[in-house]
C-alpha positions as CSV (number, residue, x, y, z in Angstrom):
1,X,-39.5,-83.8,81.2
2,X,-37.1,-82.2,78.7
3,X,-34.2,-80.9,80.9
4,X,-33.6,-76.8,81.2
5,X,-30.0,-77.5,81.7
6,X,-27.2,-80.2,80.5
7,X,-24.4,-80.2,82.6
8,X,-21.0,-81.3,80.1
9,X,-18.3,-82.8,82.1
10,X,-15.2,-83.8,80.4
11,X,-13.3,-86.7,82.2
12,X,-9.8,-88.1,81.6
13,X,-8.2,-90.7,84.4
14,X,-9.3,-88.6,87.6
15,X,-12.4,-90.7,88.6
16,X,-11.9,-89.6,92.5
17,X,-12.2,-86.3,91.3
18,X,-15.0,-86.8,89.1
19,X,-17.2,-88.7,91.9
20,X,-16.7,-85.7,94.0
21,X,-18.0,-83.2,91.4
22,X,-21.3,-85.6,90.8
23,X,-21.7,-86.0,94.4
24,X,-22.0,-82.5,95.0
25,X,-23.8,-81.8,91.8
26,X,-26.7,-84.5,93.3
27,X,-26.9,-82.2,96.1
28,X,-28.2,-79.4,94.1
29,X,-31.2,-77.4,95.8
30,X,-34.0,-76.0,94.1
31,X,-32.6,-76.2,90.7
32,X,-34.4,-76.5,87.3
33,X,-34.9,-80.2,85.5
34,X,-31.3,-81.1,84.7
35,X,-29.0,-83.9,83.2
36,X,-25.5,-84.5,83.6
37,X,-23.5,-86.0,80.6
38,X,-20.0,-87.2,81.2
39,X,-17.9,-87.4,78.2
40,X,-15.0,-90.1,78.9
41,X,-12.0,-88.7,76.9
42,X,-10.0,-91.8,76.5
43,X,-9.8,-93.1,80.0
44,X,-8.7,-96.3,81.4
45,X,-11.8,-98.6,80.7
46,X,-10.8,-100.5,84.0
47,X,-12.0,-97.1,85.8
48,X,-15.5,-97.3,84.8
49,X,-16.6,-100.0,86.7
50,X,-15.6,-98.2,89.7
51,X,-17.7,-95.3,89.0
52,X,-20.7,-94.6,91.9
53,X,-23.8,-96.2,91.2
54,X,-26.6,-94.0,90.3
55,X,-28.4,-94.4,93.6
56,X,-25.5,-92.8,94.9
57,X,-25.7,-89.7,92.9
58,X,-29.6,-89.6,92.9
59,X,-29.6,-89.0,89.1
60,X,-28.8,-91.1,85.9
61,X,-25.5,-90.0,84.4
62,X,-25.3,-90.2,80.7
63,X,-21.6,-91.2,79.6
64,X,-20.6,-90.2,76.1
65,X,-17.1,-92.2,75.2
66,X,-14.3,-91.3,73.1
67,X,-12.0,-93.8,71.9
68,X,-8.7,-92.2,72.1
69,X,-7.7,-88.8,74.4
70,X,-8.6,-86.1,72.4
71,X,-8.5,-83.0,74.9
72,X,-11.2,-81.2,76.4
73,X,-12.3,-79.0,73.4
74,X,-13.5,-82.2,71.5
75,X,-14.7,-83.8,74.8
76,X,-16.8,-80.9,75.7
77,X,-18.3,-80.8,71.8
78,X,-19.4,-83.9,71.9
79,X,-21.1,-83.4,75.0
80,X,-23.2,-80.7,73.5
81,X,-23.9,-82.9,70.6
82,X,-25.7,-85.4,73.3
83,X,-27.4,-82.7,75.2
84,X,-31.2,-82.1,75.1
85,X,-31.2,-79.3,77.5
86,X,-32.1,-75.6,76.5
87,X,-28.8,-74.2,78.0
88,X,-25.2,-76.2,78.2
89,X,-23.3,-75.9,81.8
90,X,-19.6,-76.6,81.3
91,X,-17.8,-78.0,84.7
92,X,-14.4,-78.8,84.4
93,X,-13.9,-82.4,86.0
94,X,-11.7,-81.3,89.2
95,X,-14.1,-78.9,90.4
96,X,-17.4,-79.0,93.2
97,X,-20.4,-77.3,93.0
98,X,-22.2,-75.8,95.7
99,X,-26.1,-76.7,96.2
100,X,-27.1,-73.2,95.0
101,X,-25.0,-73.5,91.8
102,X,-27.3,-74.7,89.3
103,X,-30.4,-72.7,90.6
104,X,-28.1,-69.3,90.2
105,X,-27.2,-70.6,86.6
106,X,-30.9,-70.6,85.7
107,X,-32.0,-68.0,88.1
108,X,-30.0,-65.7,85.6
109,X,-31.3,-66.9,82.4
110,X,-35.1,-66.6,83.7
111,X,-34.5,-63.2,85.1
112,X,-33.5,-61.7,81.5
113,X,-34.3,-63.8,78.7
114,X,-31.7,-61.9,76.7
115,X,-28.9,-63.2,78.6
116,X,-27.4,-66.2,76.4
117,X,-24.1,-66.6,78.1
118,X,-22.6,-66.6,81.5
119,X,-19.4,-67.3,83.4
120,X,-19.0,-67.8,87.4
121,X,-16.6,-68.0,89.8
122,X,-14.2,-70.5,91.9
123,X,-14.1,-69.3,95.3
124,X,-11.0,-68.2,97.1
125,X,-11.1,-70.8,99.6
126,X,-8.8,-74.0,100.1
127,X,-8.7,-77.2,102.1
128,X,-4.9,-77.2,101.6
129,X,-2.8,-75.4,103.8
130,X,0.1,-75.2,101.7
131,X,1.1,-71.8,100.4
132,X,1.1,-71.8,96.8
133,X,-2.7,-73.5,96.2
134,X,-3.7,-70.7,98.5
135,X,-1.9,-68.2,96.6
136,X,-3.2,-68.8,93.5
137,X,-6.8,-69.0,94.8
138,X,-6.4,-65.5,96.0
139,X,-4.7,-64.6,92.9
140,X,-7.6,-65.9,90.8
141,X,-10.2,-64.7,93.1
142,X,-8.8,-60.7,93.2
143,X,-8.2,-60.8,89.5
144,X,-12.0,-61.3,89.0
145,X,-13.4,-59.5,91.7
146,X,-11.2,-56.5,92.8
147,X,-9.2,-56.0,89.6
148,X,-11.2,-56.4,86.7
149,X,-11.7,-54.2,84.3
150,X,-15.1,-52.7,84.8
151,X,-15.5,-51.2,81.4
152,X,-15.2,-54.1,79.9
153,X,-18.4,-55.8,78.6
154,X,-17.6,-59.1,78.1
155,X,-15.4,-61.7,80.3
156,X,-13.8,-64.8,79.9
157,X,-15.9,-67.7,79.2
158,X,-14.1,-69.9,81.6
159,X,-15.0,-73.7,81.3
160,X,-14.4,-74.2,85.1
161,X,-17.9,-72.7,85.5
162,X,-19.7,-71.4,82.6
163,X,-23.2,-71.6,80.6
164,X,-24.5,-70.7,77.5
165,X,-27.6,-71.2,75.2
166,X,-27.1,-74.4,73.0
167,X,-28.6,-73.1,70.0
168,X,-26.1,-70.1,70.4
169,X,-23.2,-72.6,70.8
170,X,-24.1,-74.8,67.8
171,X,-24.7,-71.8,65.9
172,X,-21.2,-70.4,66.7
173,X,-19.5,-73.9,65.9
174,X,-18.5,-74.8,69.5
175,X,-14.8,-74.9,70.4
176,X,-12.0,-74.9,68.5
177,X,-10.9,-78.6,68.0
178,X,-7.5,-77.9,66.7
179,X,-6.3,-77.3,70.4
180,X,-5.5,-80.8,72.0
181,X,-5.1,-79.7,75.5
182,X,-6.9,-77.1,77.7
183,X,-5.1,-74.2,76.6
184,X,-6.7,-71.0,74.8
185,X,-9.8,-72.7,73.2
186,X,-12.2,-71.2,75.8
187,X,-10.5,-67.5,74.9
188,X,-10.7,-68.2,71.3
189,X,-14.6,-69.4,72.0
190,X,-14.9,-66.1,74.0
191,X,-13.9,-63.9,71.0
192,X,-16.4,-65.5,68.9
193,X,-19.2,-64.8,71.3
194,X,-18.2,-61.6,72.3
195,X,-18.7,-60.5,68.6
196,X,-22.5,-60.6,69.0
197,X,-23.5,-61.3,72.9
198,X,-22.0,-60.0,76.2
199,X,-21.1,-62.5,78.4
200,X,-22.3,-61.8,81.9
201,X,-20.0,-62.7,84.8
202,X,-22.3,-63.7,87.6
203,X,-20.4,-64.0,90.8
204,X,-23.0,-65.7,92.7
205,X,-22.7,-68.7,90.4
206,X,-19.9,-70.3,92.0
207,X,-17.5,-73.5,92.4
208,X,-15.0,-74.5,94.6
209,X,-11.4,-75.7,92.9
210,X,-8.3,-76.9,94.7
211,X,-5.4,-75.9,93.2
212,X,-1.7,-77.5,92.0
213,X,1.4,-76.6,93.5
214,X,3.5,-74.1,91.5
215,X,5.3,-76.1,88.7
216,X,1.9,-77.4,87.1
217,X,0.3,-73.8,87.2
218,X,3.8,-72.4,85.9
219,X,3.7,-74.6,83.0
220,X,0.4,-73.8,82.4
221,X,0.9,-70.0,82.6
222,X,4.1,-70.4,80.0
223,X,1.6,-72.5,77.5
224,X,-1.2,-70.4,77.8
225,X,0.5,-67.1,76.8
226,X,2.4,-69.0,74.0
227,X,-0.6,-69.9,72.2
228,X,-2.4,-66.5,73.2
229,X,0.3,-65.1,71.3
230,X,-1.3,-66.3,68.3
231,X,-4.7,-64.9,69.1
232,X,-3.1,-61.7,70.0
233,X,-1.5,-61.5,66.1
234,X,-5.0,-61.8,64.5
235,X,-6.6,-59.2,66.7
236,X,-3.6,-56.8,67.4
237,X,-5.4,-55.7,70.8
238,X,-5.5,-56.2,74.4
239,X,-9.0,-56.8,75.9
240,X,-10.6,-57.8,79.4
241,X,-11.0,-61.6,78.3
242,X,-7.5,-62.7,78.4
243,X,-4.9,-60.0,78.7
244,X,-5.6,-56.2,79.5
245,X,-2.8,-53.5,78.6
246,X,-2.6,-53.1,82.4
247,X,-2.0,-57.3,82.5
248,X,0.7,-56.8,80.1
249,X,3.0,-54.3,81.7
250,X,2.6,-55.7,84.7
251,X,4.3,-59.0,83.3
252,X,6.8,-56.8,81.6
253,X,7.4,-55.0,84.5
254,X,7.5,-58.3,86.6
255,X,10.0,-59.9,84.5
256,X,12.0,-56.6,84.3
257,X,12.3,-56.7,87.8
258,X,13.8,-60.1,87.8
259,X,16.1,-59.2,85.0
260,X,17.7,-56.1,86.2
261,X,18.0,-57.4,90.0
262,X,19.5,-60.6,88.5
263,X,22.1,-58.1,86.1
264,X,22.6,-55.8,89.0
265,X,23.8,-58.6,91.3
266,X,26.2,-60.0,88.3
267,X,27.4,-56.4,87.5
268,X,28.3,-55.8,91.2
269,X,30.2,-59.5,91.3
270,X,31.9,-58.8,88.4
271,X,33.2,-55.6,89.9
272,X,34.2,-56.7,93.4
273,X,31.3,-54.6,94.7
274,X,32.5,-51.4,93.4
275,X,29.7,-49.0,92.3
276,X,30.3,-47.8,89.1
277,X,28.2,-46.0,86.5
278,X,26.7,-48.9,84.7
279,X,26.1,-50.6,87.9
280,X,24.2,-47.4,89.3
281,X,22.4,-47.2,85.7
282,X,21.3,-50.7,86.4
283,X,20.3,-50.3,89.9
284,X,18.1,-47.2,89.0
285,X,16.2,-48.8,86.3
286,X,15.7,-52.1,88.7
287,X,14.2,-49.4,91.3
288,X,12.3,-47.6,88.6
289,X,10.8,-51.2,87.6
290,X,10.0,-52.3,91.1
291,X,8.1,-49.2,92.0
292,X,6.2,-49.3,88.5
293,X,5.5,-53.1,89.5
294,X,4.4,-52.5,92.8
295,X,2.2,-49.6,91.6
296,X,0.6,-52.4,89.3
297,X,-0.2,-54.8,91.6
298,X,-0.8,-52.9,94.8
299,X,-4.6,-54.1,94.7
300,X,-3.5,-57.7,94.9
301,X,-0.9,-57.1,97.6
302,X,-3.2,-55.2,99.7
303,X,-5.9,-57.8,99.4
304,X,-3.9,-60.5,100.7
305,X,-2.7,-58.6,103.4
306,X,-6.1,-58.2,104.8
307,X,-6.6,-61.8,104.0
308,X,-3.7,-63.7,104.9
309,X,-1.1,-61.0,106.7
310,X,2.4,-59.4,105.8
311,X,4.6,-62.6,105.6
312,X,1.8,-64.1,103.1
313,X,1.8,-60.7,100.9
314,X,5.7,-60.7,100.6
315,X,5.9,-64.2,99.8
316,X,3.1,-63.4,97.3
317,X,5.0,-60.7,95.9
318,X,8.1,-62.9,95.1
319,X,6.0,-65.7,93.8
320,X,3.9,-63.3,91.4
321,X,7.6,-62.2,90.2
322,X,8.4,-65.9,89.4
323,X,5.0,-66.5,87.5
324,X,5.3,-63.1,85.5
325,X,8.7,-64.7,83.9
326,X,7.0,-68.0,83.1
327,X,4.1,-65.9,81.5
328,X,6.7,-63.3,79.9
329,X,8.9,-66.3,78.4
330,X,5.7,-67.9,76.8
331,X,4.7,-64.6,75.4
332,X,8.2,-64.2,73.5
333,X,8.2,-67.8,72.6
334,X,5.0,-67.5,71.0
335,X,5.5,-64.2,69.3
336,X,8.5,-65.8,67.7
337,X,6.8,-68.7,66.4
338,X,3.4,-67.1,65.7
339,X,4.2,-63.3,65.3
340,X,3.9,-63.4,61.2
341,X,1.1,-65.4,61.3
């Protein structure tokens, strides 16, 4: 029987995470007919022999192998080339699905035949008790659920969990293969989808994702902001896909709080603690930026306070300032390089 859904999973040297995902897929309930296609993006061949046998997964897994590591954009496109389903479902190799994830995806498309693309959400719970993974999970959940621009008619086609009609994906040319790493290929595709179709945000389509520590995430934020500026240079506007005007102001004010705070401390040290006019000006600017920034992030801070308490909320505020500095630095670097392209 021809599958209704084709689940595409890019994979590179992360066997344990892939097996966890495949096992959770095997526990899907009330799902339509589906196939699973794993795209081996140049992984170590020795890992292949350790992949769980088909009887453990309850469904055959088709493997598409790339001879060298090409990045997720190419891997996903090659997976779609092999897909037989009417709709393709993209999952990152490090997520886990819920028993109803595939059912909920199919229900969106069957309930409204005009829908051609959707994106889901990763839940806010983390198995880790460490601060940063929980901060990142709550930050993303709040961003998608509490803070999104409700007037925005399309959402980021987030490949952690997203689905699209195969014919539309092929007609649009798939992911831009010039991106060698997971950078902004999902944003760029979102813009092309949104020229003709709405991308439905389906909060009941859920996956679990365990987040990394601070430095890998900070690096990703820097690179994502760096490459996003090239897309911004073409479009010349903010949007509800990657960065709204409010989010840009939040980044600017957060970086401004850190910079003016640091300059203020240095100014006090240089004047041996004396309150001079320049120190007062810097202090006033710091206070103004701090108040403005607090106004912009107050929804998130109230949310994490309700979830985790005051201490967690205070740590979240400081951590957010640090991440905004990485985003700002990436955007400045990208603007310098791509601003005139």
